[in-house]
N, C-alpha and C positions, 0 to 999 in steps of 0.2 A: 514296260514300263520304266519311270526312273525312280531313281530310287533317295527313298524318303527322306533318310538320315541322313544326307548331306543334299544341303543347300546347294544354289551357283552361290557362286561368292567366299564363300566360306570356306573355300583354302587355301587365300590368299594369305588369312590372319594366322596368325602362330596359336595354337593355344598358350591361358594366363599359365602361367607359375604358380607355384604357391608363393613365392615369395613375390610378386608382385601386384599380387591379389592385399588391398587393404582390408583389417581389419575393423567392425568395428571397435572402437578406445573405449572405456569405461571414461563417465564423465570427472575431470580432476573439481581435486578437491572444494575449488578458486567457483569451478562453475556451476556444483553438485550445491553449494550455500549460496548462488545468486537466481539460482530458480527457484528453489527455498525462499530466500526473502519474496521474493517476487509474488510472490504465489500465496503467501501470507499475509502481507500489502492488502492484495486485489478481497483476498477469505476476509478482512479488516474493512474495508470498505463495500464487500459484498451486503457484509452482518449489518452494518453501519445504516445502508440506504435501506437495506429489507425492512428491519422491524427497527431500528430506534429514530429515524429521520422523521415520518412526518408526527413526530410527538415536539417536537422543535420549531421553535420560532426560528425563522428567516435568520437573524444575528448570531442565532448559537448555531445554526447549519451551517450557513458564510465562514463562523470561525474553526471549527470545526474541521470545515472542508482545507481550508489553509496551514489549519497545525498540519493535518492528515500528509499532505503537500511538500512541507516543510523537514514531513518526517526522515529521519532514517537510521537503521539498525535502531528503529523503532521510539525513539527521543524525538521530538520537536526543537530547539531550542531560537525564541522565538520573540520578541521586547512586543509586548503590548501596541506600543505604537504604531512599530510596523502592519501587526496584523489590523491595526483600529484604518492605517491608508491603504491598504488590499482591499478592507472589507466593505470600505465608501460608511463607515460610519466613527461612533465618535469613541474613546480611550473609552470612556464609563461605560457604553454599550459592550465595549470588549470584557472591561471585570465582569461586569451582569455576567455576561455571555457563559466563561470561562465559570464563574461563580455557579451557577444553573450546569456548567458536563459535568463539574466534578459533585456536586451534589446527585444527576444521575448516571452516574459511575460511567462515564465517557472519557472524562480525563482524570490524570492522576498527575498533578506539580511533585517532579522531580527533584528541583532546584526552585527556591524563590527565586527569583529578581529583582532589580531594582537599582538605583540612581547607586554608583559607585561599584554595585555590585556584577552588576551585566545579563546579561536575556538571562531568561527564566526559563527551562525546562520542562516539557510536557510530554508523559506516554498516553497516547489513545486506547482505547478499547471501546467495540462497535457494539455493541448488547446493551442498552438504557433499564437502569435497574426499573422493579416493580413497581418504586412506589413512587415516581415519572413516568408513569404511561397514562395520556392522558386517554378516555374513556372518550370513543364516539356515542352522546347521547342524546 
């Protein structure tokens, strides 16, 4: 009978020494932060889609999604003209949508932009307030 502990061809390669064995290195702080930011973004999007989106009209959803796409480190810096162009709606519709999103707790205006002041900055939230929930009756 053959010795099972030694497979044919295994004697050719030397055993790995400890210095050649690559250890799993802990994630660097930059990678950990990046993964956390991605995780938080998906959590925000999932919360919005699962609980809030059905209570909004299409223009409000479009505005929120554009701001979500533009957000970096939790804040979106975008002009209402740019949002209107990308959403395919008027600037007045964007203003109304932002007003309702703010009222429903889905958006906070961090910095109000305007002529000579640059773009506005917005912070997004995923959970709609109880007062804005449209009940299906």
